[in-house]
VMD Tcl script that builds the backbone (N, CA, C; Angstrom):
set m [mol new atoms 303]
animate dup $m
set s [atomselect $m all]
$s set {name element resname resid chain x y z} {
  {N N UNK 1 A 21.203 285.538 175.496}
  {CA C UNK 1 A 22.355 286.206 176.039}
  {C C UNK 1 A 21.902 287.518 176.676}
  {N N UNK 2 A 22.260 287.703 177.890}
  {CA C UNK 2 A 21.827 288.866 178.650}
  {C C UNK 2 A 23.034 289.769 178.898}
  {N N UNK 3 A 23.052 290.949 178.289}
  {CA C UNK 3 A 24.163 291.888 178.453}
  {C C UNK 3 A 23.767 292.935 179.482}
  {N N UNK 4 A 24.602 293.068 180.471}
  {CA C UNK 4 A 24.340 294.023 181.543}
  {C C UNK 4 A 25.321 295.184 181.432}
  {N N UNK 5 A 24.799 296.389 181.375}
  {CA C UNK 5 A 25.664 297.569 181.279}
  {C C UNK 5 A 26.253 297.900 182.645}
  {N N UNK 6 A 27.467 298.365 182.619}
  {CA C UNK 6 A 28.141 298.762 183.843}
  {C C UNK 6 A 27.895 300.258 184.068}
  {N N UNK 7 A 26.731 300.587 184.584}
  {CA C UNK 7 A 26.378 301.993 184.814}
  {C C UNK 7 A 27.090 302.543 186.044}
  {N N UNK 8 A 27.527 301.689 186.939}
  {CA C UNK 8 A 28.229 302.141 188.138}
  {C C UNK 8 A 29.513 302.877 187.755}
  {N N UNK 9 A 30.226 302.352 186.785}
  {CA C UNK 9 A 31.466 302.974 186.321}
  {C C UNK 9 A 31.182 304.344 185.716}
  {N N UNK 10 A 30.127 304.452 184.938}
  {CA C UNK 10 A 29.772 305.725 184.323}
  {C C UNK 10 A 29.406 306.766 185.374}
  {N N UNK 11 A 28.677 306.343 186.383}
  {CA C UNK 11 A 28.295 307.270 187.448}
  {C C UNK 11 A 29.514 307.757 188.213}
  {N N UNK 12 A 30.478 306.890 188.454}
  {CA C UNK 12 A 31.688 307.297 189.176}
  {C C UNK 12 A 32.488 308.312 188.378}
  {N N UNK 13 A 32.601 308.122 187.067}
  {CA C UNK 13 A 33.326 309.078 186.231}
  {C C UNK 13 A 32.647 310.432 186.246}
  {N N UNK 14 A 31.333 310.429 186.189}
  {CA C UNK 14 A 30.569 311.678 186.220}
  {C C UNK 14 A 30.763 312.389 187.556}
  {N N UNK 15 A 30.727 311.638 188.642}
  {CA C UNK 15 A 30.914 312.219 189.971}
  {C C UNK 15 A 32.330 312.751 190.144}
  {N N UNK 16 A 33.317 312.025 189.609}
  {CA C UNK 16 A 34.709 312.464 189.720}
  {C C UNK 16 A 34.912 313.771 188.967}
  {N N UNK 17 A 34.319 313.873 187.775}
  {CA C UNK 17 A 34.446 315.097 186.989}
  {C C UNK 17 A 33.760 316.251 187.714}
  {N N UNK 18 A 32.583 315.991 188.288}
  {CA C UNK 18 A 31.850 317.002 189.028}
  {C C UNK 18 A 32.664 317.481 190.222}
  {N N UNK 19 A 33.304 316.567 190.931}
  {CA C UNK 19 A 34.117 316.911 192.092}
  {C C UNK 19 A 35.308 317.758 191.666}
  {N N UNK 20 A 35.959 317.378 190.562}
  {CA C UNK 20 A 37.120 318.124 190.080}
  {C C UNK 20 A 36.715 319.545 189.710}
  {N N UNK 21 A 35.597 319.699 189.020}
  {CA C UNK 21 A 35.120 321.032 188.647}
  {C C UNK 21 A 34.793 321.862 189.882}
  {N N UNK 22 A 34.237 321.220 190.903}
  {CA C UNK 22 A 33.891 321.936 192.131}
  {C C UNK 22 A 35.134 322.437 192.864}
  {N N UNK 23 A 36.169 321.594 193.006}
  {CA C UNK 23 A 37.351 322.073 193.741}
  {C C UNK 23 A 38.123 323.084 192.924}
  {N N UNK 24 A 38.092 322.961 191.593}
  {CA C UNK 24 A 38.750 323.969 190.762}
  {C C UNK 24 A 38.029 325.310 190.922}
  {N N UNK 25 A 36.706 325.293 190.940}
  {CA C UNK 25 A 35.937 326.527 191.147}
  {C C UNK 25 A 36.187 327.078 192.543}
  {N N UNK 26 A 36.313 326.191 193.529}
  {CA C UNK 26 A 36.583 326.616 194.907}
  {C C UNK 26 A 37.942 327.324 194.983}
  {N N UNK 27 A 38.957 326.778 194.307}
  {CA C UNK 27 A 40.283 327.399 194.287}
  {C C UNK 27 A 40.223 328.752 193.582}
  {N N UNK 28 A 39.475 328.834 192.485}
  {CA C UNK 28 A 39.322 330.100 191.768}
  {C C UNK 28 A 38.742 331.164 192.704}
  {N N UNK 29 A 37.702 330.798 193.454}
  {CA C UNK 29 A 37.069 331.734 194.387}
  {C C UNK 29 A 38.007 332.120 195.529}
  {N N UNK 30 A 38.788 331.178 196.022}
  {CA C UNK 30 A 39.754 331.461 197.089}
  {C C UNK 30 A 40.786 332.471 196.598}
  {N N UNK 31 A 41.293 332.273 195.375}
  {CA C UNK 31 A 42.289 333.192 194.824}
  {C C UNK 31 A 41.688 334.556 194.495}
  {N N UNK 32 A 40.383 334.619 194.331}
  {CA C UNK 32 A 39.710 335.904 194.091}
  {C C UNK 32 A 39.622 336.702 195.387}
  {N N UNK 33 A 39.345 336.002 196.485}
  {CA C UNK 33 A 39.213 336.670 197.781}
  {C C UNK 33 A 40.552 337.131 198.335}
  {N N UNK 34 A 41.592 336.284 198.155}
  {CA C UNK 34 A 42.901 336.611 198.723}
  {C C UNK 34 A 44.006 336.002 197.863}
  {N N UNK 35 A 44.913 336.834 197.352}
  {CA C UNK 35 A 46.034 336.312 196.574}
  {C C UNK 35 A 46.910 335.403 197.440}
  {N N UNK 36 A 47.332 334.283 196.855}
  {CA C UNK 36 A 48.191 333.345 197.571}
  {C C UNK 36 A 48.818 332.380 196.579}
  {N N UNK 37 A 49.638 331.472 197.077}
  {CA C UNK 37 A 50.279 330.481 196.215}
  {C C UNK 37 A 49.294 329.374 195.856}
  {N N UNK 38 A 49.648 328.612 194.840}
  {CA C UNK 38 A 48.824 327.468 194.436}
  {C C UNK 38 A 48.651 326.491 195.609}
  {N N UNK 39 A 49.762 326.195 196.276}
  {CA C UNK 39 A 49.735 325.221 197.365}
  {C C UNK 39 A 48.864 325.707 198.524}
  {N N UNK 40 A 48.974 326.993 198.849}
  {CA C UNK 40 A 48.164 327.536 199.941}
  {C C UNK 40 A 46.678 327.505 199.562}
  {N N UNK 41 A 46.358 327.787 198.291}
  {CA C UNK 41 A 44.966 327.799 197.841}
  {C C UNK 41 A 44.350 326.405 197.861}
  {N N UNK 42 A 45.080 325.418 197.359}
  {CA C UNK 42 A 44.534 324.057 197.338}
  {C C UNK 42 A 44.407 323.504 198.751}
  {N N UNK 43 A 45.314 323.907 199.649}
  {CA C UNK 43 A 45.211 323.490 201.045}
  {C C UNK 43 A 43.976 324.108 201.688}
  {N N UNK 44 A 43.737 325.394 201.401}
  {CA C UNK 44 A 42.563 326.082 201.945}
  {C C UNK 44 A 41.268 325.469 201.399}
  {N N UNK 45 A 41.330 324.914 200.182}
  {CA C UNK 45 A 40.167 324.271 199.577}
  {C C UNK 45 A 39.907 322.882 200.167}
  {N N UNK 46 A 40.856 322.387 200.985}
  {CA C UNK 46 A 40.651 321.110 201.643}
  {C C UNK 46 A 41.423 319.953 201.045}
  {N N UNK 47 A 42.410 320.256 200.195}
  {CA C UNK 47 A 43.217 319.218 199.577}
  {C C UNK 47 A 44.696 319.466 199.855}
  {N N UNK 48 A 45.162 319.279 201.081}
  {CA C UNK 48 A 46.574 319.542 201.387}
  {C C UNK 48 A 47.505 318.653 200.570}
  {N N UNK 49 A 48.614 319.240 200.147}
  {CA C UNK 49 A 49.646 318.535 199.385}
  {C C UNK 49 A 49.121 317.925 198.086}
  {N N UNK 50 A 48.173 318.602 197.459}
  {CA C UNK 50 A 47.610 318.135 196.195}
  {C C UNK 50 A 47.757 319.204 195.114}
  {N N UNK 51 A 48.860 319.933 195.126}
  {CA C UNK 51 A 49.069 321.043 194.196}
  {C C UNK 51 A 48.923 320.607 192.748}
  {N N UNK 52 A 49.338 319.386 192.440}
  {CA C UNK 52 A 49.255 318.890 191.069}
  {C C UNK 52 A 47.821 318.929 190.531}
  {N N UNK 53 A 46.839 318.931 191.432}
  {CA C UNK 53 A 45.437 318.916 191.016}
  {C C UNK 53 A 45.022 320.217 190.321}
  {N N UNK 54 A 45.700 321.325 190.620}
  {CA C UNK 54 A 45.278 322.602 190.046}
  {C C UNK 54 A 46.330 323.292 189.203}
  {N N UNK 55 A 47.525 322.736 189.117}
  {CA C UNK 55 A 48.610 323.410 188.409}
  {C C UNK 55 A 48.218 323.763 186.979}
  {N N UNK 56 A 47.660 322.816 186.231}
  {CA C UNK 56 A 47.290 323.074 184.840}
  {C C UNK 56 A 46.162 324.098 184.750}
  {N N UNK 57 A 45.199 324.017 185.644}
  {CA C UNK 57 A 44.080 324.969 185.626}
  {C C UNK 57 A 44.576 326.389 185.874}
  {N N UNK 58 A 45.452 326.568 186.856}
  {CA C UNK 58 A 45.983 327.898 187.161}
  {C C UNK 58 A 46.811 328.413 185.977}
  {N N UNK 59 A 47.624 327.555 185.387}
  {CA C UNK 59 A 48.408 327.941 184.208}
  {C C UNK 59 A 47.464 328.412 183.087}
  {N N UNK 60 A 46.388 327.673 182.869}
  {CA C UNK 60 A 45.410 328.045 181.833}
  {C C UNK 60 A 44.748 329.383 182.156}
  {N N UNK 61 A 44.392 329.596 183.427}
  {CA C UNK 61 A 43.768 330.873 183.817}
  {C C UNK 61 A 44.700 332.036 183.536}
  {N N UNK 62 A 45.994 331.872 183.851}
  {CA C UNK 62 A 46.966 332.945 183.618}
  {C C UNK 62 A 47.080 333.214 182.122}
  {N N UNK 63 A 47.156 332.171 181.339}
  {CA C UNK 63 A 47.281 332.303 179.884}
  {C C UNK 63 A 46.030 332.967 179.281}
  {N N UNK 64 A 44.849 332.668 179.836}
  {CA C UNK 64 A 43.586 333.214 179.343}
  {C C UNK 64 A 43.287 334.602 179.908}
  {N N UNK 65 A 44.097 335.065 180.853}
  {CA C UNK 65 A 43.862 336.370 181.456}
  {C C UNK 65 A 42.854 336.345 182.593}
  {N N UNK 66 A 42.513 335.159 183.086}
  {CA C UNK 66 A 41.575 335.028 184.205}
  {C C UNK 66 A 42.284 335.095 185.553}
  {N N UNK 67 A 43.608 334.953 185.530}
  {CA C UNK 67 A 44.423 335.016 186.746}
  {C C UNK 67 A 45.708 335.756 186.414}
  {N N UNK 68 A 46.377 336.238 187.464}
  {CA C UNK 68 A 47.595 337.020 187.253}
  {C C UNK 68 A 48.564 336.760 188.408}
  {N N UNK 69 A 49.836 336.640 188.066}
  {CA C UNK 69 A 50.879 336.570 189.083}
  {C C UNK 69 A 51.197 338.013 189.470}
  {N N UNK 70 A 50.999 338.349 190.742}
  {CA C UNK 70 A 51.165 339.745 191.167}
  {C C UNK 70 A 52.408 339.964 192.020}
  {N N UNK 71 A 53.223 338.947 192.155}
  {CA C UNK 71 A 54.454 339.089 192.925}
  {C C UNK 71 A 54.880 337.768 193.507}
  {N N UNK 72 A 55.736 337.851 194.524}
  {CA C UNK 72 A 56.198 336.663 195.226}
  {C C UNK 72 A 55.863 336.776 196.701}
  {N N UNK 73 A 55.557 335.636 197.303}
  {CA C UNK 73 A 55.298 335.569 198.741}
  {C C UNK 73 A 56.015 334.348 199.285}
  {N N UNK 74 A 56.166 334.311 200.582}
  {CA C UNK 74 A 56.725 333.127 201.219}
  {C C UNK 74 A 55.549 332.200 201.536}
  {N N UNK 75 A 55.575 331.027 200.947}
  {CA C UNK 75 A 54.498 330.062 201.139}
  {C C UNK 75 A 54.505 329.556 202.577}
  {N N UNK 76 A 53.339 329.562 203.200}
  {CA C UNK 76 A 53.236 329.086 204.579}
  {C C UNK 76 A 53.351 327.561 204.645}
  {N N UNK 77 A 53.156 326.882 203.530}
  {CA C UNK 77 A 53.250 325.423 203.503}
  {C C UNK 77 A 54.685 324.950 203.277}
  {N N UNK 78 A 55.384 325.574 202.313}
  {CA C UNK 78 A 56.726 325.102 201.965}
  {C C UNK 78 A 57.842 325.969 202.545}
  {N N UNK 79 A 57.524 327.220 202.873}
  {CA C UNK 79 A 58.534 328.138 203.376}
  {C C UNK 79 A 59.379 328.772 202.280}
  {N N UNK 80 A 59.081 328.454 201.018}
  {CA C UNK 80 A 59.848 328.981 199.889}
  {C C UNK 80 A 59.166 330.201 199.281}
  {N N UNK 81 A 59.961 331.013 198.574}
  {CA C UNK 81 A 59.377 332.116 197.819}
  {C C UNK 81 A 58.699 331.539 196.587}
  {N N UNK 82 A 57.425 331.884 196.414}
  {CA C UNK 82 A 56.622 331.340 195.315}
  {C C UNK 82 A 55.796 332.449 194.689}
  {N N UNK 83 A 55.198 332.154 193.549}
  {CA C UNK 83 A 54.345 333.130 192.877}
  {C C UNK 83 A 53.088 333.394 193.699}
  {N N UNK 84 A 52.730 334.656 193.801}
  {CA C UNK 84 A 51.483 335.060 194.443}
  {C C UNK 84 A 50.474 335.276 193.318}
  {N N UNK 85 A 49.391 334.523 193.334}
  {CA C UNK 85 A 48.424 334.513 192.237}
  {C C UNK 85 A 47.082 335.025 192.721}
  {N N UNK 86 A 46.402 335.784 191.845}
  {CA C UNK 86 A 45.051 336.246 192.135}
  {C C UNK 86 A 44.176 336.042 190.908}
  {N N UNK 87 A 42.885 335.864 191.150}
  {CA C UNK 87 A 41.914 335.826 190.064}
  {C C UNK 87 A 41.017 337.060 190.125}
  {N N UNK 88 A 41.348 337.995 191.010}
  {CA C UNK 88 A 40.587 339.231 191.151}
  {C C UNK 88 A 41.135 340.267 190.157}
  {N N UNK 89 A 40.367 340.628 189.117}
  {CA C UNK 89 A 40.857 341.556 188.095}
  {C C UNK 89 A 41.266 342.922 188.654}
  {N N UNK 90 A 40.712 343.325 189.784}
  {CA C UNK 90 A 41.067 344.610 190.390}
  {C C UNK 90 A 42.510 344.626 190.883}
  {N N UNK 91 A 43.100 343.452 191.094}
  {CA C UNK 91 A 44.463 343.360 191.603}
  {C C UNK 91 A 45.486 343.027 190.509}
  {N N UNK 92 A 45.029 342.818 189.283}
  {CA C UNK 92 A 45.943 342.457 188.194}
  {C C UNK 92 A 46.949 343.567 187.955}
  {N N UNK 93 A 48.165 343.171 187.627}
  {CA C UNK 93 A 49.230 344.117 187.277}
  {C C UNK 93 A 49.281 344.192 185.757}
  {N N UNK 94 A 49.089 345.378 185.246}
  {CA C UNK 94 A 49.108 345.566 183.795}
  {C C UNK 94 A 50.436 346.190 183.414}
  {N N UNK 95 A 51.171 345.506 182.571}
  {CA C UNK 95 A 52.484 346.018 182.170}
  {C C UNK 95 A 52.322 347.121 181.144}
  {N N UNK 96 A 53.209 348.088 181.219}
  {CA C UNK 96 A 53.224 349.194 180.265}
  {C C UNK 96 A 54.091 348.795 179.086}
  {N N UNK 97 A 53.537 348.875 177.918}
  {CA C UNK 97 A 54.310 348.643 176.697}
  {C C UNK 97 A 54.160 349.863 175.813}
  {N N UNK 98 A 54.870 349.889 174.722}
  {CA C UNK 98 A 54.796 351.022 173.815}
  {C C UNK 98 A 53.386 351.296 173.314}
  {N N UNK 99 A 52.568 350.244 173.173}
  {CA C UNK 99 A 51.210 350.426 172.655}
  {C C UNK 99 A 50.235 350.933 173.719}
  {N N UNK 100 A 50.612 350.817 174.996}
  {CA C UNK 100 A 49.719 351.258 176.080}
  {C C UNK 100 A 49.867 352.740 176.398}
  {N N UNK 101 A 50.932 353.360 175.944}
  {CA C UNK 101 A 51.225 354.740 176.349}
  {C C UNK 101 A 50.457 355.743 175.554}
}
mol reanalyze $m
mol bondsrecalc $m
mol representation Tube
mol addrep $m
């Protein structure tokens, strides 16, 4: 009995994960250079109308303090008012609380 491993499937999964990590890093760098909406960033990264691809990553960055919503802008893709996000710490808005004063 000759068992043949399906290495092609394994290679595709590895390549898909590598590609996902690359575009997520590309979006992170885009948001560092210029604050913009999720949709505008993913479009600039070369994936138009693929916002779902980065929504969870951006949410995680905000929760971890790696990204910050700094206001609202009118999205050039949808025309709606949306969150303006940056990953540049120099642009983060720090809220004043009783412990910060």
